[in-house]
DRENNUTI-559354 format. One record per atom (N, C-alpha, C): residue in one letter; atom name; x, y, z. Coordinates in pm, 1 decimal, decimal comma. Atoms other than C-alpha are relative to their C-alpha. Example, Ala and Ser with C-alpha at 12.3 -4.5 7.8 and 13.67 -1.06 7.14 Angstrom:
BEGIN
+----+----+----------+----------+----------+
| aa | at |        X |        Y |        Z |
+----+----+----------+----------+----------+
|  a |  N |     89,0 |   -119,0 |      0,0 |
|  a | CA |   1230,0 |   -450,0 |    780,0 |
|  a |  C |     90,0 |    120,0 |      0,0 |
|  s |  N |    -82,0 |   -119,0 |     -6,0 |
|  s | CA |   1367,0 |   -106,0 |    714,0 |
|  s |  C |    -77,0 |    109,0 |     73,0 |
+----+----+----------+----------+----------+
REM end
This chain:
BEGIN
+----+----+----------+----------+----------+
| aa | at |        X |        Y |        Z |
+----+----+----------+----------+----------+
|  m |  N |    120,3 |    -59,6 |    -54,4 |
|  m | CA |   5297,9 | -14530,2 |   -957,2 |
|  m |  C |    -29,6 |    -54,8 |    139,6 |
|  q |  N |     24,8 |     61,0 |   -130,5 |
|  q | CA |   5259,4 | -14778,9 |   -672,1 |
|  q |  C |     95,2 |     56,2 |    104,7 |
|  a |  N |    -97,7 |    -55,2 |    -94,2 |
|  a | CA |   5575,2 | -14641,5 |   -510,3 |
|  a |  C |    -44,4 |    137,3 |     48,9 |
|  i |  N |     47,7 |   -133,8 |    -38,2 |
|  i | CA |   5426,8 | -14290,4 |   -512,7 |
|  i |  C |   -116,0 |    -11,9 |     97,4 |
|  v |  N |    115,2 |     20,6 |    -87,9 |
|  v | CA |   5103,7 | -14413,2 |   -354,6 |
|  v |  C |     47,4 |    -48,9 |    136,7 |
|  k |  N |    -51,3 |     52,0 |   -127,1 |
|  k | CA |   5296,8 | -14607,6 |    -89,9 |
|  k |  C |     67,5 |    111,5 |     81,1 |
|  r |  N |    -65,3 |   -111,4 |    -70,4 |
|  r | CA |   5508,6 | -14300,7 |     -6,5 |
|  r |  C |   -101,6 |     98,4 |     55,6 |
|  a |  N |    104,1 |    -92,3 |    -46,3 |
|  a | CA |   5199,5 | -14083,1 |     17,9 |
|  a |  C |    -71,7 |    -57,2 |    121,7 |
|  m |  N |     67,2 |     63,8 |   -114,0 |
|  m | CA |   5030,5 | -14333,5 |    249,6 |
|  m |  C |     90,5 |      0,3 |    122,9 |
|  l |  N |    -94,9 |     -2,9 |   -110,8 |
|  l | CA |   5344,2 | -14356,5 |    463,5 |
|  l |  C |      8,9 |    140,1 |     59,5 |
|  a |  N |     -5,9 |   -138,3 |    -47,9 |
|  a | CA |   5364,9 | -13976,8 |    487,7 |
|  a |  C |   -123,8 |     35,1 |     80,4 |
|  m |  N |    123,5 |    -27,3 |    -74,7 |
|  m | CA |   4999,8 | -13956,6 |    596,7 |
|  m |  C |      0,6 |    -71,7 |    133,3 |
|  a |  N |     -5,2 |     75,9 |   -125,1 |
|  a | CA |   5052,2 | -14227,9 |    856,8 |
|  a |  C |     94,0 |     66,0 |     99,2 |
|  l |  N |    -96,1 |    -66,4 |    -88,8 |
|  l | CA |   5359,8 | -14054,5 |    997,8 |
|  l |  C |    -54,4 |    132,6 |     50,0 |
|  s |  N |     61,5 |   -126,1 |    -42,6 |
|  s | CA |   5173,9 | -13721,6 |   1007,5 |
|  s |  C |   -100,5 |    -25,7 |    110,1 |
|  g |  N |     97,7 |     35,2 |   -102,7 |
|  g | CA |   4899,3 | -13890,0 |   1205,6 |
|  g |  C |     65,9 |    -35,5 |    131,2 |
|  i |  N |    -73,8 |     35,0 |   -121,8 |
|  i | CA |   5152,0 | -14029,8 |   1452,7 |
|  i |  C |     51,5 |    126,4 |     67,2 |
|  a |  N |    -50,4 |   -125,7 |    -57,2 |
|  a | CA |   5310,0 | -13685,7 |   1500,0 |
|  a |  C |   -113,7 |     79,4 |     61,7 |
|  f |  N |    114,4 |    -73,2 |    -54,1 |
|  f | CA |   4966,2 | -13528,9 |   1547,8 |
|  f |  C |    -48,1 |    -64,7 |    128,6 |
|  a |  N |     45,5 |     70,2 |   -119,9 |
|  a | CA |   4863,5 | -13796,8 |   1799,0 |
|  a |  C |     93,8 |     25,5 |    116,1 |
|  a |  N |    -96,8 |    -25,6 |   -107,9 |
|  a | CA |   5185,1 | -13743,6 |   1996,8 |
|  a |  C |    -18,1 |    139,6 |     55,5 |
|  s |  N |     15,6 |   -136,2 |    -50,3 |
|  s | CA |   5135,4 | -13368,0 |   2015,4 |
|  s |  C |   -134,6 |     17,5 |     68,3 |
|  a |  N |    131,9 |    -11,4 |    -61,4 |
|  a | CA |   4765,5 | -13411,3 |   2098,9 |
|  a |  C |      0,9 |    -56,0 |    141,9 |
|  q |  N |     -6,5 |     60,8 |   -131,9 |
|  q | CA |   4865,6 | -13617,8 |   2403,1 |
|  q |  C |     78,1 |     85,4 |     99,7 |
|  q |  N |    -75,8 |    -84,9 |    -90,7 |
|  q | CA |   5084,0 | -13340,7 |   2549,0 |
|  q |  C |    -96,7 |     93,4 |     71,4 |
|  s |  N |     89,6 |    -84,4 |    -78,5 |
|  s | CA |   4903,0 | -13166,2 |   2832,6 |
|  s |  C |     55,9 |     17,4 |    140,7 |
|  v |  N |    -31,4 |    -21,2 |   -141,3 |
|  v | CA |   4938,4 | -13027,0 |   3182,2 |
|  v |  C |   -130,7 |      2,1 |     78,7 |
|  s |  N |    118,1 |     -3,9 |    -86,4 |
|  s | CA |   4700,7 | -13050,1 |   3475,7 |
|  s |  C |     43,3 |     27,7 |    143,3 |
|  f |  N |    -19,3 |    -16,6 |   -143,5 |
|  f | CA |   4666,7 | -12960,2 |   3839,9 |
|  f |  C |    -45,1 |   -128,7 |     67,4 |
|  v |  N |     38,1 |    114,1 |    -82,3 |
|  v | CA |   4671,5 | -13264,5 |   4067,4 |
|  v |  C |    -79,8 |     53,1 |    118,9 |
|  e |  N |     71,9 |    -74,3 |   -103,4 |
|  e | CA |   4567,5 | -13027,9 |   4346,4 |
|  e |  C |     50,7 |    143,4 |      2,0 |
|  p |  N |    140,8 |     12,7 |    -39,1 |
|  p | CA |   4393,5 | -12804,4 |   4424,7 |
|  p |  C |    -88,6 |    -20,7 |   -121,7 |
|  a |  N |     97,4 |     17,9 |    107,0 |
|  a | CA |   4084,1 | -12879,7 |   4222,8 |
|  a |  C |    -55,7 |    135,7 |    -41,9 |
|  d |  N |     65,4 |   -121,7 |     47,7 |
|  d | CA |   3918,4 | -12613,9 |   4010,6 |
|  d |  C |   -122,1 |     27,3 |     87,5 |
|  g |  N |    111,8 |    -39,0 |    -85,0 |
|  g | CA |   3672,1 | -12425,4 |   4230,6 |
|  g |  C |     20,2 |    -26,5 |    147,7 |
|  a |  N |    -26,7 |     35,5 |   -139,9 |
|  a | CA |   3835,1 | -12540,1 |   4556,1 |
|  a |  C |      8,7 |    124,1 |     88,4 |
|  t |  N |    -24,7 |    -98,7 |   -104,7 |
|  t | CA |   3832,5 | -12335,9 |   4875,1 |
|  t |  C |    111,3 |    -55,5 |     87,0 |
|  v |  N |   -119,0 |     45,5 |    -71,7 |
|  v | CA |   4168,6 | -12358,0 |   5050,5 |
|  v |  C |     35,8 |     99,0 |    109,2 |
|  t |  N |    -56,0 |    -90,2 |    -99,3 |
|  t | CA |   4345,2 | -12213,4 |   5351,1 |
|  t |  C |    148,4 |     16,3 |    -31,0 |
|  s |  N |   -139,5 |    -30,2 |     30,1 |
|  s | CA |   4683,4 | -12048,7 |   5314,3 |
|  s |  C |     88,1 |    -34,3 |    118,3 |
|  p |  N |    -54,4 |     42,6 |    128,3 |
|  p | CA |   4940,1 | -12188,8 |   5280,7 |
|  p |  C |    -69,7 |   -126,6 |    -48,8 |
|  f |  N |     61,1 |    118,5 |     58,4 |
|  f | CA |   4812,0 | -12456,9 |   5041,9 |
|  f |  C |     96,4 |    -62,9 |    -99,3 |
|  k |  N |    -88,5 |     74,3 |     90,4 |
|  k | CA |   4979,5 | -12724,7 |   4832,1 |
|  k |  C |    -53,5 |      7,4 |   -142,6 |
|  v |  N |     30,9 |      6,9 |    142,6 |
|  v | CA |   4988,1 | -12706,1 |   4452,7 |
|  v |  C |     87,4 |   -110,7 |    -58,4 |
|  k |  N |    -71,5 |    109,2 |     66,0 |
|  k | CA |   5081,5 | -13021,7 |   4261,0 |
|  k |  C |    -26,7 |      7,6 |   -149,6 |
|  f |  N |      6,7 |     -9,4 |    145,7 |
|  f | CA |   5155,6 | -13016,6 |   3887,2 |
|  f |  C |     14,6 |   -138,9 |    -62,5 |
|  a |  N |    -20,0 |    121,7 |     78,4 |
|  a | CA |   5130,2 | -13295,0 |   3628,8 |
|  a |  C |     17,3 |     39,1 |   -146,1 |
|  v |  N |    -18,7 |    -21,0 |    143,4 |
|  v | CA |   5242,7 | -13314,5 |   3265,5 |
|  v |  C |     -4,5 |   -135,8 |    -68,4 |
|  n |  N |      7,4 |    121,7 |     80,4 |
|  n | CA |   5168,6 | -13577,1 |   3000,4 |
|  n |  C |     64,9 |     24,6 |   -134,7 |
|  g |  N |    -61,1 |     -8,5 |    131,6 |
|  g | CA |   5371,2 | -13641,4 |   2687,5 |
|  g |  C |    127,8 |     81,5 |     -5,2 |
|  m |  N |   -124,0 |    -76,9 |    -12,3 |
|  m | CA |   5670,5 | -13436,2 |   2808,1 |
|  m |  C |     70,3 |    -48,6 |    126,6 |
|  d |  N |    -76,7 |     32,7 |   -119,9 |
|  d | CA |   5946,5 | -13489,9 |   3065,0 |
|  d |  C |     37,8 |    128,1 |     72,3 |
|  v |  N |    -40,9 |   -113,8 |    -82,1 |
|  v | CA |   6019,4 | -13251,9 |   3351,4 |
|  v |  C |    150,8 |     -3,2 |     15,8 |
|  k |  N |   -145,3 |    -15,2 |    -11,6 |
|  k | CA |   6379,8 | -13130,5 |   3340,6 |
|  k |  C |     28,8 |    139,3 |     54,9 |
|  p |  N |    -33,0 |   -132,7 |    -54,1 |
|  p | CA |   6556,1 | -12838,1 |   3512,4 |
|  p |  C |     20,5 |    103,9 |   -109,6 |
|  a |  N |    -29,6 |   -111,1 |     91,1 |
|  a | CA |   6593,9 | -12498,3 |   3350,7 |
|  a |  C |    140,8 |    -17,8 |    -54,1 |
|  g |  N |   -129,6 |     14,9 |     64,9 |
|  g | CA |   6882,8 | -12495,1 |   3107,1 |
|  g |  C |      6,6 |   -123,6 |    -87,9 |
|  d |  N |      3,2 |    121,5 |     81,4 |
|  d | CA |   6807,3 | -12842,2 |   2969,1 |
|  d |  C |    -90,6 |     25,0 |   -119,9 |
|  m |  N |     75,0 |    -29,2 |    121,6 |
|  m | CA |   6698,6 | -12789,5 |   2608,4 |
|  m |  C |    -29,5 |   -125,9 |    -81,6 |
|  s |  N |     34,2 |    124,3 |     68,8 |
|  s | CA |   6633,5 | -13156,1 |   2523,0 |
|  s |  C |   -141,7 |      8,8 |    -55,5 |
|  a |  N |    133,0 |      2,0 |     61,0 |
|  a | CA |   6334,9 | -13219,3 |   2296,3 |
|  a |  C |   -102,6 |    -58,1 |     96,8 |
|  n |  N |    113,4 |     47,9 |    -80,2 |
|  n | CA |   5998,4 | -13272,2 |   2468,4 |
|  n |  C |     26,9 |      4,2 |    150,6 |
|  t |  N |    -24,6 |    -18,7 |   -143,2 |
|  t | CA |   6121,8 | -13145,7 |   2805,6 |
|  t |  C |    -30,4 |    144,3 |     37,6 |
|  g |  N |     21,4 |   -134,5 |    -50,9 |
|  g | CA |   6059,4 | -12844,3 |   3023,1 |
|  g |  C |    -26,1 |     -3,1 |    148,7 |
|  h |  N |     30,5 |     -9,1 |   -142,1 |
|  h | CA |   5954,2 | -12727,8 |   3365,6 |
|  h |  C |   -123,2 |     88,4 |     19,2 |
|  h |  N |    125,9 |    -66,5 |    -30,6 |
|  h | CA |   5649,7 | -12580,1 |   3536,4 |
|  h |  C |     19,8 |    145,2 |     43,6 |
|  h |  N |     10,8 |   -136,9 |    -48,5 |
|  h | CA |   5555,0 | -12219,4 |   3604,4 |
|  h |  C |   -142,6 |     17,3 |     49,8 |
|  l |  N |    132,3 |    -27,8 |    -54,7 |
|  l | CA |   5262,7 | -12096,6 |   3813,4 |
|  l |  C |    -23,9 |    149,3 |     -6,3 |
|  f |  N |     36,9 |   -141,3 |     13,1 |
|  f | CA |   5093,1 | -11767,3 |   3727,9 |
|  f |  C |   -115,9 |     27,7 |     94,9 |
|  i |  N |    106,5 |    -43,1 |    -90,5 |
|  i | CA |   4881,7 | -11587,8 |   3986,5 |
|  i |  C |    -74,3 |    114,9 |    -67,8 |
|  n |  N |     84,3 |   -100,8 |     66,1 |
|  n | CA |   4595,8 | -11393,7 |   3822,2 |
|  n |  C |     64,7 |     53,5 |   -127,8 |
|  a |  N |    -62,2 |    -37,6 |    127,6 |
|  a | CA |   4778,0 | -11392,2 |   3487,7 |
|  a |  C |    -40,4 |   -102,3 |   -105,9 |
|  e |  N |     40,0 |     82,7 |    113,3 |
|  e | CA |   4698,6 | -11534,6 |   3143,1 |
|  e |  C |    113,7 |    -92,9 |    -42,5 |
|  s |  N |   -102,1 |     84,6 |     60,6 |
|  s | CA |   4877,1 | -11820,9 |   2969,9 |
|  s |  C |     74,1 |     81,9 |   -104,7 |
|  m |  N |    -83,4 |    -75,2 |     93,6 |
|  m | CA |   5151,9 | -11710,8 |   2734,2 |
|  m |  C |      8,3 |    -71,4 |   -134,1 |
|  k |  N |    -13,6 |     54,9 |    134,8 |
|  k | CA |   5193,2 | -11758,0 |   2361,6 |
|  k |  C |    128,1 |    -81,2 |    -10,3 |
|  s |  N |   -116,5 |     84,6 |     22,9 |
|  s | CA |   5435,5 | -12019,7 |   2238,6 |
|  s |  C |    121,1 |     84,6 |    -39,3 |
|  g |  N |   -124,4 |    -70,0 |     30,0 |
|  g | CA |   5793,8 | -11892,0 |   2234,9 |
|  g |  C |     25,7 |    121,9 |     86,0 |
|  e |  N |    -20,8 |   -116,9 |    -86,6 |
|  e | CA |   5736,8 | -11599,8 |   2473,5 |
|  e |  C |     75,7 |    -42,0 |    125,6 |
|  v |  N |    -76,8 |     27,9 |   -121,4 |
|  v | CA |   5981,4 | -11584,7 |   2763,6 |
|  v |  C |    -83,4 |     40,6 |    121,0 |
|  i |  N |     80,2 |    -25,1 |   -120,1 |
|  i | CA |   5810,4 | -11608,2 |   3101,5 |
|  i |  C |     74,6 |     97,3 |     90,8 |
|  p |  N |    -67,7 |    -99,5 |    -84,4 |
|  p | CA |   5885,4 | -11301,6 |   3314,1 |
|  p |  C |     28,0 |    -51,7 |    140,7 |
|  v |  N |    -30,7 |     28,8 |   -140,2 |
|  v | CA |   6035,9 | -11314,5 |   3660,9 |
|  v |  C |    -57,7 |    116,1 |     81,0 |
|  d |  N |     64,4 |   -100,9 |    -84,8 |
|  d | CA |   5802,0 | -11123,4 |   3892,7 |
|  d |  C |    -93,3 |    -70,4 |     98,6 |
|  e |  N |     83,9 |     58,5 |   -104,9 |
|  e | CA |   5551,7 | -11174,8 |   4175,0 |
|  e |  C |   -115,0 |    -83,4 |    -54,9 |
|  q |  N |    111,7 |     74,7 |     58,3 |
|  q | CA |   5282,5 | -11306,2 |   3938,5 |
|  q |  C |     43,2 |   -128,8 |    -69,0 |
|  h |  N |    -49,6 |    113,7 |     76,6 |
|  h | CA |   5503,0 | -11565,2 |   3765,9 |
|  h |  C |    104,6 |    -76,0 |     82,1 |
|  m |  N |    -88,7 |     81,7 |    -82,0 |
|  m | CA |   5655,3 | -11836,8 |   3984,4 |
|  m |  C |     69,2 |   -103,0 |    -88,9 |
|  h |  N |    -80,2 |     91,7 |     80,5 |
|  h | CA |   5935,7 | -12043,5 |   3827,7 |
|  h |  C |     41,0 |   -120,8 |     83,7 |
|  f |  N |    -41,3 |    123,8 |    -65,5 |
|  f | CA |   6010,9 | -12404,9 |   3916,3 |
|  f |  C |    109,4 |    -65,7 |    -82,8 |
|  g |  N |   -110,1 |     36,1 |     87,3 |
|  g | CA |   6339,5 | -12431,6 |   3729,9 |
|  g |  C |     87,0 |   -113,8 |     47,7 |
|  k |  N |    -75,8 |    116,8 |    -45,9 |
|  k | CA |   6478,4 | -12712,8 |   3943,6 |
|  k |  C |    -73,1 |   -129,4 |    -35,2 |
|  g |  N |     78,4 |    117,0 |     38,7 |
|  g | CA |   6213,6 | -12944,1 |   3802,1 |
|  g |  C |   -101,5 |    -42,0 |    104,8 |
|  q |  N |     96,9 |     33,2 |   -103,7 |
|  q | CA |   5980,5 | -12927,6 |   4101,6 |
|  q |  C |   -138,1 |    -28,8 |    -61,5 |
|  t |  N |    135,1 |     33,1 |     45,1 |
|  t | CA |   5635,5 | -13081,5 |   4059,5 |
|  t |  C |   -105,1 |     33,1 |    105,5 |
|  e |  N |     94,6 |    -48,8 |    -99,9 |
|  e | CA |   5478,4 | -12935,7 |   4372,7 |
|  e |  C |     63,3 |    112,5 |     78,8 |
|  t |  N |    -46,8 |   -112,6 |    -79,4 |
|  t | CA |   5501,1 | -12632,3 |   4594,0 |
|  t |  C |   -106,2 |     35,6 |    102,7 |
|  e |  N |     94,1 |    -55,5 |    -96,7 |
|  e | CA |   5337,7 | -12456,9 |   4886,5 |
|  e |  C |    -13,8 |    148,3 |    -31,7 |
|  v |  N |     27,1 |   -138,5 |     38,6 |
|  v | CA |   5172,6 | -12124,0 |   4805,2 |
|  v |  C |    -70,2 |     71,4 |    115,0 |
|  k |  N |     62,1 |    -84,4 |   -102,1 |
|  k | CA |   5086,0 | -11846,4 |   5049,4 |
|  k |  C |    -64,0 |    119,6 |    -69,2 |
|  l |  N |     72,4 |   -113,0 |     56,4 |
|  l | CA |   4816,4 | -11599,9 |   4942,0 |
|  l |  C |    -98,0 |     53,0 |    102,8 |
|  p |  N |    101,1 |    -54,3 |    -90,3 |
|  p | CA |   4593,1 | -11362,4 |   5136,7 |
|  p |  C |   -139,9 |    -45,1 |    -44,0 |
|  p |  N |    136,2 |     39,7 |     35,9 |
|  p | CA |   4219,2 | -11437,6 |   5147,4 |
|  p |  C |    -49,1 |     72,1 |   -125,8 |
|  g |  N |     55,5 |    -57,0 |    122,1 |
|  g | CA |   4040,1 | -11381,7 |   4818,1 |
|  g |  C |    -19,6 |   -105,8 |   -106,4 |
|  q |  N |     20,1 |     89,4 |    114,3 |
|  q | CA |   3956,5 | -11530,8 |   4480,9 |
|  q |  C |    116,1 |     16,9 |    -96,7 |
|  y |  N |   -118,8 |     -2,2 |     84,8 |
|  y | CA |   4239,6 | -11625,0 |   4246,4 |
|  y |  C |    -17,6 |    -88,6 |   -122,3 |
|  k |  N |    -15,0 |     82,7 |    118,9 |
|  k | CA |   4304,8 | -11755,9 |   3899,4 |
|  k |  C |    143,5 |    -50,0 |      1,1 |
|  l |  N |   -133,0 |     60,6 |      5,8 |
|  l | CA |   4598,8 | -11998,9 |   3891,9 |
|  l |  C |     17,3 |    -61,2 |   -138,2 |
|  t |  N |    -29,6 |     55,1 |    131,8 |
|  t | CA |   4752,1 | -12076,7 |   3553,7 |
|  t |  C |    135,3 |    -67,6 |      4,5 |
|  m |  N |   -124,8 |     74,1 |     11,2 |
|  m | CA |   5012,9 | -12345,6 |   3511,7 |
|  m |  C |     45,7 |      8,5 |   -145,1 |
|  q |  N |    -55,4 |    -10,3 |    135,1 |
|  q | CA |   5241,6 | -12295,1 |   3210,5 |
|  q |  C |    126,1 |    -83,4 |     -6,2 |
|  f |  N |   -120,1 |     79,5 |     20,6 |
|  f | CA |   5495,3 | -12549,3 |   3088,6 |
|  f |  C |     87,6 |     72,8 |   -100,8 |
|  a |  N |    -92,1 |    -73,7 |     86,8 |
|  a | CA |   5805,0 | -12402,1 |   2924,6 |
|  a |  C |    129,5 |    -78,0 |    -15,0 |
|  n |  N |   -126,3 |     69,6 |     25,4 |
|  n | CA |   6137,2 | -12516,8 |   2781,9 |
|  n |  C |    109,6 |     47,5 |     95,7 |
|  g |  N |   -111,2 |    -31,0 |    -88,4 |
|  g | CA |   6477,3 | -12489,8 |   2947,2 |
|  g |  C |     44,2 |    144,5 |     -0,3 |
|  a |  N |    -31,0 |   -143,5 |      7,4 |
|  a | CA |   6509,3 | -12124,7 |   2839,6 |
|  a |  C |   -118,5 |     83,8 |     44,9 |
|  h |  N |    120,4 |    -67,7 |    -51,4 |
|  h | CA |   6175,0 | -12035,7 |   3004,9 |
|  h |  C |    -88,6 |     54,0 |   -111,4 |
|  q |  N |     87,2 |    -38,7 |    110,6 |
|  q | CA |   6006,8 | -12003,2 |   2663,9 |
|  q |  C |   -125,5 |    -87,1 |      5,4 |
|  s |  N |    127,6 |     68,2 |    -11,5 |
|  s | CA |   5639,7 | -12094,5 |   2686,6 |
|  s |  C |    -24,2 |    -96,5 |   -115,5 |
|  y |  N |     45,6 |     92,1 |    103,6 |
|  y | CA |   5506,9 | -12395,5 |   2498,5 |
|  y |  C |   -139,9 |     38,8 |    -48,6 |
|  g |  N |    128,0 |    -49,5 |     47,9 |
|  g | CA |   5182,8 | -12201,2 |   2456,2 |
|  g |  C |   -119,5 |    -54,4 |     75,5 |
|  e |  N |    126,1 |     30,7 |    -66,6 |
|  e | CA |   4821,0 | -12245,8 |   2548,7 |
|  e |  C |    -25,4 |   -150,3 |     13,0 |
|  g |  N |     21,0 |    144,5 |     -5,5 |
|  g | CA |   4823,1 | -12619,6 |   2470,5 |
|  g |  C |     65,7 |    -67,2 |    118,4 |
|  l |  N |    -66,5 |     54,1 |   -118,5 |
|  l | CA |   5057,3 | -12678,9 |   2763,3 |
|  l |  C |    -15,5 |     96,4 |    117,0 |
|  s |  N |     36,0 |    -81,5 |   -116,1 |
|  s | CA |   4880,6 | -12453,3 |   3010,9 |
|  s |  C |   -136,2 |    -46,4 |     49,3 |
|  k |  N |    128,3 |     36,2 |    -60,9 |
|  k | CA |   4588,4 | -12505,0 |   3245,0 |
|  k |  C |    -32,9 |    106,9 |    102,9 |
|  t |  N |     44,3 |   -102,1 |    -94,9 |
|  t | CA |   4387,1 | -12252,5 |   3444,9 |
|  t |  C |   -110,6 |    -54,2 |     88,0 |
|  i |  N |    106,0 |     32,5 |    -96,5 |
|  i | CA |   4182,3 | -12311,2 |   3758,4 |
|  i |  C |    -29,5 |    124,7 |     81,3 |
|  h |  N |     38,5 |   -108,9 |    -89,4 |
|  h | CA |   4002,8 | -12079,3 |   3998,6 |
|  h |  C |    -15,9 |    -55,1 |    139,8 |
|  i |  N |     11,3 |     41,6 |   -139,8 |
|  i | CA |   4028,9 | -12105,6 |   4376,6 |
|  i |  C |    -40,5 |    117,7 |     86,5 |
|  t |  N |     28,0 |   -100,2 |   -101,8 |
|  t | CA |   3914,9 | -11919,8 |   4685,4 |
|  t |  C |     88,7 |    -31,7 |    119,7 |
|  v |  N |    -82,3 |     16,1 |   -120,1 |
|  v | CA |   4156,8 | -11867,1 |   4973,9 |
|  v |  C |    -76,9 |     61,3 |    115,5 |
|  k |  N |     71,8 |    -48,8 |   -119,2 |
|  k | CA |   3986,5 | -11835,9 |   5312,9 |
|  k |  C |     88,8 |     87,3 |     84,0 |
+----+----+----------+----------+----------+
REM end
C-alpha cells in the first residue's frame, strides 16, 4: 500500500514539474513597447523564455523560431504559418529585425513555431499595438 501511495505522490510531483516548465514558456517583445508610436523603419526585438531559438528545419524538443504577423491573429497549435505579406518568417533564428510600414495603426503578433513552421499556439504568442508616424 505504501508503494502505491509513494508512486502516486511521485506522479503528482512530476506532473507539477511538467506543468511549471510549460507555464514558464512565453514570448515577448523587447521593443517596441505596446502602444508605442514609431517612425518607419523601426526595430522589432523578440524574446522567448523556456524554449531555445533554432533555425527552421531543426525539430529538437523545446526549440523553434520567431514569426511576426502584421494585423493578423495568433495561430492555433499545430497550424502551419503561411508565407505571405502578413506573416514574416525568421527561419534563420533571428531575434530582431527592421520593419518598414506606411503610417497608420497596426497590430503586431509574434508567434513562436517549431522547425516545420507549425505554431506552438496562443501560449507562445504575444500581440501589441503600435502607431507608425
